[in-house]
C-alpha positions as CSV (number, residue, x, y, z in Angstrom):
1,M,-10.1,-39.0,34.6
2,A,-7.8,-41.7,35.8
3,E,-10.6,-43.1,38.0
4,K,-12.9,-43.1,34.9
5,V,-10.4,-45.2,32.9
6,E,-10.0,-47.6,35.8
7,H,-13.7,-47.9,36.3
8,I,-14.2,-48.9,32.6
9,L,-11.5,-51.5,32.8
10,H,-12.9,-53.2,35.9
11,A,-16.5,-52.9,34.8
12,N,-16.0,-55.3,31.9
13,E,-14.9,-58.8,32.6
14,K,-14.3,-59.6,29.0
15,L,-12.7,-56.8,27.0
16,G,-12.3,-56.8,23.3
17,T,-15.6,-55.7,21.8
18,E,-15.5,-52.5,19.7
19,P,-17.8,-50.3,21.9
20,E,-15.7,-51.2,25.0
21,W,-12.4,-50.4,23.4
22,N,-13.9,-47.2,22.0
23,A,-15.0,-46.2,25.5
24,I,-11.5,-46.9,26.9
25,E,-9.8,-44.9,24.1
26,V,-12.0,-41.9,24.5
27,A,-11.4,-41.9,28.3
28,G,-7.7,-42.3,27.7
29,D,-7.6,-39.5,25.2
30,E,-9.4,-37.3,27.7
31,L,-6.9,-38.2,30.4
32,V,-4.0,-37.4,28.2
33,A,-5.6,-34.1,27.2
34,D,-6.3,-33.2,30.8
35,R,-2.7,-34.0,31.9
36,Y,-0.9,-32.5,28.9
37,Q,0.3,-29.0,29.8
38,G,0.1,-27.3,26.4
39,T,-1.8,-24.5,24.8
40,P,-5.7,-24.6,24.8
41,A,-5.5,-25.4,21.1
42,D,-3.2,-28.4,21.9
43,R,-5.6,-29.7,24.6
44,H,-8.5,-29.3,22.2
45,D,-6.7,-31.3,19.6
46,M,-5.9,-34.1,22.0
47,R,-9.5,-34.4,23.1
48,M,-10.6,-34.6,19.5
49,L,-8.1,-37.4,18.5
50,G,-9.7,-40.7,17.9
51,R,-8.3,-44.2,17.5
52,V,-4.7,-45.3,17.9
53,Q,-4.2,-45.4,14.1
54,V,-5.0,-41.7,14.0
55,L,-2.3,-41.0,16.6
56,R,0.2,-42.9,14.6
57,V,-0.6,-41.0,11.4
58,S,-0.4,-37.7,13.4
59,S,3.0,-38.7,14.6
60,A,4.2,-39.5,11.1
61,I,2.8,-36.2,9.8
62,G,4.6,-34.4,12.6
63,W,7.9,-35.9,11.7
64,L,7.4,-35.1,8.0
65,L,6.7,-31.5,9.0
66,A,9.8,-31.4,11.1
67,I,11.9,-32.7,8.2
68,G,10.3,-30.1,6.0
69,W,11.2,-27.3,8.3
70,Q,14.8,-28.5,8.4
71,G,14.9,-28.7,4.6
72,A,13.5,-25.1,4.3
73,I,16.1,-23.7,6.7
74,V,19.0,-25.5,5.1
75,G,17.8,-24.8,1.6
76,L,17.6,-21.0,2.1
77,S,21.0,-21.1,3.9
78,F,22.5,-23.0,1.0
79,V,21.3,-20.5,-1.6
80,A,22.6,-17.6,0.5
81,G,26.0,-19.3,0.9
82,T,26.4,-20.3,-2.7
83,I,25.6,-16.7,-3.8
84,V,28.5,-15.6,-1.5
85,Q,30.7,-18.1,-3.3
86,G,29.6,-16.6,-6.6
87,L,30.5,-13.1,-5.5
88,I,34.0,-14.4,-4.4
89,T,34.4,-15.9,-7.9
90,L,33.4,-12.7,-9.6
91,N,35.9,-10.6,-7.5
92,N,38.7,-13.2,-7.5
93,P,39.0,-15.2,-10.8
94,N,41.6,-17.4,-9.2
95,Y,39.2,-18.7,-6.5
96,V,38.3,-22.3,-6.9
97,P,34.9,-23.0,-5.2
98,Q,34.9,-26.1,-3.0
99,Q,31.8,-27.9,-1.7
100,W,33.0,-27.6,1.9
101,H,33.3,-23.9,1.5
102,G,29.5,-23.8,0.8
103,T,28.9,-26.1,3.7
104,L,30.6,-23.7,6.1
105,L,28.7,-20.8,4.7
106,V,25.4,-22.7,5.2
107,I,26.4,-23.4,8.8
108,A,27.2,-19.8,9.3
109,A,23.8,-18.7,8.0
110,V,22.0,-21.2,10.3
111,F,24.2,-20.1,13.3
112,I,23.3,-16.5,12.7
113,A,19.6,-17.3,12.5
114,V,19.6,-19.4,15.7
115,A,21.7,-16.8,17.5
116,I,19.3,-14.0,16.6
117,N,16.3,-16.1,17.7
118,V,18.0,-17.0,21.0
119,F,19.7,-13.8,22.1
120,L,17.9,-11.1,20.1
121,S,14.3,-12.5,20.1
122,K,12.9,-9.2,21.5
123,T,14.2,-7.3,18.5
124,L,12.6,-9.6,15.9
125,P,9.6,-7.3,15.2
126,I,11.9,-4.4,14.5
127,A,14.1,-6.6,12.4
128,E,11.2,-7.8,10.4
129,W,10.1,-4.2,9.6
130,F,13.6,-3.5,8.5
131,I,13.6,-6.5,6.2
132,L,10.2,-5.5,4.8
133,I,11.6,-2.1,3.8
134,L,14.8,-3.6,2.5
135,H,12.7,-6.2,0.5
136,V,10.6,-3.6,-1.2
137,V,13.1,-0.7,-1.6
138,G,16.0,-3.1,-2.5
139,L,13.9,-4.7,-5.3
140,F,13.5,-1.3,-7.0
141,A,17.2,-0.5,-6.3
142,I,18.0,-3.5,-8.4
143,I,15.4,-3.5,-11.2
144,I,15.6,0.3,-12.0
145,P,19.3,0.3,-12.9
146,I,18.8,-2.9,-14.9
147,L,15.9,-1.5,-16.9
148,A,17.7,1.8,-17.4
149,M,21.1,0.4,-18.5
150,A,20.6,-3.1,-19.9
151,P,19.9,-3.8,-23.6
152,K,16.3,-4.9,-24.2
153,N,14.7,-7.8,-26.0
154,S,11.7,-7.1,-28.2
155,A,8.2,-7.8,-26.7
156,R,7.8,-10.9,-28.8
157,V,11.1,-12.4,-27.7
158,A,10.6,-11.5,-24.1
159,L,7.1,-12.8,-23.8
160,L,6.7,-15.6,-26.3
161,D,10.1,-17.2,-26.9
162,I,10.8,-20.3,-24.7
163,T,14.5,-21.3,-24.3
164,N,15.1,-25.0,-23.7
165,S,18.7,-24.8,-22.4
166,G,18.4,-27.9,-20.2
167,G,18.3,-30.4,-23.1
168,W,14.7,-31.6,-22.3
169,S,12.7,-33.4,-25.0
170,T,10.2,-30.6,-25.5
171,K,9.8,-27.0,-24.7
172,G,6.7,-27.8,-22.7
173,T,8.6,-30.1,-20.4
174,S,11.3,-27.5,-20.0
175,F,8.7,-24.9,-19.1
176,M,7.0,-27.0,-16.5
177,I,10.3,-28.0,-14.9
178,G,11.3,-24.3,-14.9
179,L,8.2,-23.5,-12.9
180,L,9.6,-25.4,-9.9
181,T,12.0,-22.6,-9.1
182,A,9.3,-20.0,-9.3
183,L,6.9,-22.1,-7.1
184,S,9.5,-22.0,-4.3
185,S,8.8,-18.3,-3.9
186,M,5.2,-19.2,-2.9
187,M,6.4,-21.1,0.1
188,G,6.3,-19.7,3.6
189,F,3.0,-17.9,3.7
190,D,1.8,-20.3,6.4
191,C,4.6,-19.1,8.7
192,A,2.3,-16.5,10.1
193,V,-0.2,-19.2,11.2
194,H,2.4,-20.9,13.3
195,M,2.9,-17.6,15.2
196,S,-0.8,-17.2,15.9
197,E,-0.5,-17.9,19.7
198,E,1.8,-14.8,20.0
199,V,-0.4,-12.5,17.9
200,Q,-3.1,-10.3,19.2
201,N,-6.5,-10.7,17.5
202,A,-5.1,-13.6,15.4
203,S,-8.3,-14.4,13.7
204,E,-8.2,-11.1,11.9
205,T,-4.5,-10.2,11.9
206,L,-3.2,-13.4,10.3
207,P,-5.5,-13.5,7.2
208,K,-4.6,-9.9,6.5
209,A,-0.9,-10.6,6.9
210,I,-1.1,-13.6,4.6
211,L,-3.1,-11.8,1.9
212,W,-0.9,-8.7,2.1
213,G,2.2,-10.9,1.9
214,A,0.9,-12.9,-1.1
215,G,-0.4,-9.8,-2.9
216,L,2.7,-7.7,-2.4
217,N,5.1,-10.4,-3.4
218,A,2.9,-11.3,-6.4
219,V,3.2,-7.7,-7.7
220,L,7.0,-7.5,-7.0
221,G,7.5,-11.0,-8.5
222,Y,5.9,-10.0,-11.8
223,L,8.0,-6.9,-11.9
224,T,11.1,-9.0,-11.4
225,V,10.1,-11.6,-14.0
226,F,9.2,-9.0,-16.7
227,T,12.4,-7.2,-16.0
228,L,14.5,-10.3,-16.5
229,C,12.5,-11.4,-19.6
230,F,13.2,-8.0,-21.3
231,T,16.9,-7.6,-20.2
232,M,18.4,-11.2,-20.5
233,T,19.5,-10.8,-24.2
234,D,22.3,-13.4,-24.2
235,I,21.0,-16.3,-22.2
236,P,23.7,-18.8,-23.1
237,A,26.4,-16.4,-21.9
238,L,24.6,-15.9,-18.6
239,L,24.2,-19.6,-18.1
240,D,28.0,-20.1,-18.7
241,S,28.9,-17.5,-16.0
242,P,31.7,-18.6,-13.7
243,T,29.7,-17.4,-10.8
244,T,27.1,-20.2,-11.5
245,F,24.4,-17.6,-10.9
246,P,23.1,-16.0,-14.1
247,F,21.6,-13.0,-12.2
248,L,25.1,-12.2,-10.8
249,Q,26.5,-12.1,-14.3
250,L,23.5,-9.9,-15.4
251,F,24.2,-7.5,-12.6
252,Y,27.9,-7.2,-13.7
253,N,27.1,-7.0,-17.4
254,V,24.8,-4.1,-16.7
255,T,26.9,-2.1,-14.1
256,R,30.4,-3.2,-15.2
257,S,31.3,-2.8,-11.5
258,N,32.2,-5.5,-9.0
259,A,31.2,-3.1,-6.2
260,A,27.7,-2.4,-7.6
261,T,27.2,-6.1,-8.3
262,A,28.2,-6.9,-4.7
263,I,25.8,-4.3,-3.3
264,M,22.9,-5.6,-5.4
265,A,23.7,-9.2,-4.4
266,A,24.0,-8.2,-0.8
267,I,20.4,-7.1,-0.7
268,I,19.4,-10.6,-1.8
269,I,21.7,-12.4,0.6
270,I,20.5,-10.3,3.6
271,T,16.9,-11.1,2.8
272,L,17.6,-14.8,2.4
273,V,19.4,-14.9,5.8
274,M,16.6,-13.1,7.5
275,A,14.2,-15.5,5.8
276,V,16.1,-18.3,7.7
277,V,15.6,-16.3,10.9
278,S,11.9,-16.2,10.2
279,E,11.8,-20.0,9.5
280,V,13.6,-20.7,12.8
281,A,11.2,-18.5,14.7
282,T,8.3,-20.1,13.1
283,A,9.4,-23.7,13.7
284,S,10.6,-23.0,17.3
């Protein structure tokens, strides 16, 4: 390949025309692809890359994706850490949450995720099965007591009333902004794609995994949403909770037990931390 590039350079006394530069770029791309020691898919992509502008755009997209992975990892860790702070507030009314407390909890969650990926990577398949069981069984362990013990809204209030507690100009605006939180649960289905090089028969296994993940979580998500719609009877009181998490206050209002609330919240915290583990494994 190197000889091919050198031949093109010396075969043209005056460089600068479009066909000549295209020939040099194509030969150079083939040289890079040949020398680059990556996966077959990487080498194929390098051969298919065109002009320098495309390479620059690809580089920018790569950095954006890297920043996105960082944001996803830190975001999940932040939610897990602040839920822990909410539990501390519930059990100790004298506790004053500090921002640096949350930062340390975020660091702890990321450290656990990285440590598991580095030192316990061979156990990840078993851990993922455990989390899948906890995810499904734990959800029913939460919603069944709530449905059995919590006071209920009427169907009209639960399904048709829209609460604008954020002070937005219209209920429609409040509704659309509220969708942002729900949409975050639809992130991460592409994680399986990034593991394709480590999966047997990826062309069949990955689509099945993505569809099963999306379908299962859609069903569980609707169960959770309808449960909350029918059992959140005093929304202002839940929003004013000192825990800063309305669902923690709902757990306590239903069970009247700090221990039961902590157990129900622990299911959510563990699944969030394991989600960070999966994000690190996907991005690594």
